[in-house]
C-alpha positions, 0 to 999 in steps of 0.5 A: 658971870660964872657959868660953871655947872660945878663951882667949888670954893675953899672946900675942906673936909675933916673927920672927927673921931672922939678927940681925934680930928683927921683933915682930908681935904684942904681948901679945894677950889674947882670949877667944872663947865657944862660938857667938861670931862674931868678925871680926878687922879691921885694915890690912895689916901689923897682924898679922891673918894671923899671929894667925889662924895661931896661932888655927888651930894653924898656927903657935906663939906666941913667948910667952903662953898659948893654951888651946883648949877648955881644953887648952894648945896649947903642950903638944900634940904635932905629931900632936895639933895635926894632929888639932885642925886636922882635927877641931876647926877648919874652915878657909876661905881667900881662895885656896880651896886646892882640889886642882886635879885632884880634883872638888868631891866629892873635895875635900870628902871629902878631910878625911874620908879623913885622919880614917879615915872609910869611903868610903861614909860620906864620899861621902854626907856630901860629897854632902850638904854640897855640896847644902847650899851649892847645888852639888848639880849641880856635884859632878863638876866640877873647880875650874877648871870652877867660878866663884870663888863656887862654888869658895869654896862647895866650900871651905866644904863641905870645912871642914865635912867633919868637923863642926868646932865652930870655923870660921876664915875668912881673907879668904873673900870677898877674891877674889869679886864682890859677888853671890858675896860675899853668897852666901858670907856668907849661908852663913857666917852660917847656920853661926853661926845653927846654933851654930858658933863663927866667926872671920873675918879681913877688911879690909872693914868691910861684911863685918865687919858680919855678925859679932856681935863686931868686934875690930880689930888695929893694929900687933900690938895689939888696939885695939878689941873690941866687940859688933856690935848691928846684924848684917847680916841674911841676904840673898836671893841665888840660887845660880849 
């Protein structure tokens, strides 16, 4: 019996622009078990972002099968896909994607608004999440008043708002200095230690060392998929 959280068989993606067809992914197979921490690496143009968008139900493949928690994604309606993206998957992006006119607290609470959580509950949970990422004293700050590392920690707290089992992070340290990078990866590693499934896209080999499994894409094919037996340990860094 297949107990994969993610089970991908023969996924392809081809973009069509007029008469021009641009194949990006070529028959990819990938299984991710509950509690895996998978890094997806590859050079620019290898198909990483396209693959992540399909994994996150932000885009549909051209062909192939994608089963998420046993459900064939192709059979889900747009409303069902929106539910999956809000409740089952937490997203962290390189550019943070915070709403500029909302405070840190309001940004973290926003996914819970869409999920129908009452205001008292969502405020309490948003406060707890911001405390958990070391931003208890920044709750009323706007994104422009926060450093890059702080904004990414707000984004991680927001990704956890509806307690998803899967976290998908697309180049989460791409805009950060080295100290903030370690800070953010410590938090991501902690989520893995709690038992969440993590999928991390990165072009940086040292970031991939935090993952328990490394997948490498090249020209739309998986060319390497191996366990990482020397995971980078959590490092001591003080939040700023």
